[in-house]
VEXDREN-2710 file (C-alpha; in Angstrom, 1 decimal):
% VEXDREN-2710
k/r/px/py/pz
1/MET/-57.8/100.3/75.2
2/THR/-57.0/101.2/71.6
3/GLY/-56.2/98.7/68.8
4/ALA/-52.4/99.5/69.1
5/THR/-52.2/98.6/72.7
6/LEU/-54.4/95.5/72.4
7/THR/-52.3/94.0/69.6
8/PRO/-49.5/92.6/71.8
9/VAL/-52.1/91.0/74.1
10/LEU/-53.8/89.3/71.2
11/GLN/-50.5/88.2/69.8
12/GLY/-49.7/86.7/73.2
13/ALA/-53.0/84.9/73.4
14/THR/-52.5/83.5/69.9
15/SER/-49.0/82.4/70.8
16/ALA/-50.2/80.6/73.9
17/LEU/-53.0/78.8/72.1
18/ALA/-50.6/77.7/69.3
19/CYS/-48.3/76.3/72.0
20/VAL/-51.2/74.4/73.6
21/ALA/-52.1/73.0/70.2
22/GLY/-48.5/71.8/69.8
23/LEU/-48.7/70.1/73.2
24/PHE/-51.9/68.4/72.1
25/PHE/-50.2/66.9/69.0
26/TRP/-47.1/66.1/71.0
27/GLY/-49.3/64.0/73.3
28/PHE/-50.6/62.1/70.4
29/TRP/-47.1/61.6/69.1
30/ARG/-45.9/60.2/72.4
31/ARG/-48.7/57.6/72.2
32/THR/-48.5/56.6/68.6
33/ARG/-44.9/57.7/67.5
34/ASP/-46.5/58.8/64.2
35/ARG/-44.4/61.4/62.4
36/LEU/-47.5/63.3/61.4
37/PHE/-48.2/64.3/64.9
38/ILE/-44.7/65.5/65.7
39/CYS/-44.6/67.5/62.5
40/PHE/-47.9/69.2/63.5
41/ALA/-46.5/69.9/67.0
42/LEU/-43.4/71.4/65.6
43/SER/-45.3/73.5/63.2
44/PHE/-47.6/74.9/65.9
45/TRP/-44.6/75.6/68.2
46/ILE/-42.8/77.5/65.3
47/GLU/-46.0/79.5/64.8
48/SER/-46.2/80.1/68.6
49/ALA/-42.6/81.4/68.7
50/ASN/-43.3/83.7/65.7
51/ARG/-46.4/85.1/67.3
52/LEU/-44.6/85.7/70.6
53/HIS/-41.8/87.5/68.7
54/LEU/-44.4/89.6/67.0
55/GLY/-46.0/90.5/70.3
56/LEU/-42.8/91.5/72.0
57/SER/-41.1/93.2/69.0
58/ALA/-42.3/96.8/68.6
59/GLN/-40.3/97.6/65.4
60/MET/-41.2/94.6/63.2
61/GLY/-44.7/94.7/61.8
62/GLU/-47.0/91.8/60.8
63/ASP/-46.1/92.3/57.1
64/ALA/-42.3/91.9/57.5
65/PRO/-40.7/89.4/55.1
66/LEU/-39.2/87.4/58.0
67/ASN/-42.6/86.7/59.5
68/TYR/-43.8/85.3/56.1
69/ALA/-40.7/83.1/55.9
70/VAL/-41.3/81.6/59.3
71/ARG/-44.9/81.0/58.5
72/LEU/-43.9/79.4/55.2
73/ILE/-41.6/77.0/57.0
74/ALA/-44.4/76.1/59.5
75/TYR/-47.0/75.5/56.8
76/ALA/-44.6/73.6/54.6
77/LEU/-43.9/71.3/57.5
78/ILE/-47.6/70.6/57.7
79/LEU/-47.8/69.9/54.0
80/VAL/-44.8/67.6/54.0
81/ALA/-46.3/65.7/57.0
82/ILE/-49.6/65.2/55.2
83/TRP/-47.8/64.1/52.0
84/ASP/-45.6/61.7/54.0
85/LYS/-48.7/60.2/55.7
86/ASN/-50.5/59.7/52.4
87/ARG/-47.8/58.5/50.1
88/PRO/-47.9/54.9/49.1
89/ARG/-45.6/52.6/51.0
90/GLY/-43.8/50.1/48.9
END
């Protein structure tokens, strides 16, 4: 197998693992109802969908601006969740 044929397989594996991580955080959210966990779950599911799209799409490369925008949204969601968890309550 060459690198070009292995890339969709690796993208699929990464997508599946991100989805599992999202399920992991969703389970914590169901027990605690803490917004941090649901934000982490959503972020991982966004990343999972992005990786799945990358693996299935032959014309769009890893460096397409849309991929960076989706990642920016996912990582910004994590940063907002951390900020929300650590801000002083008053």
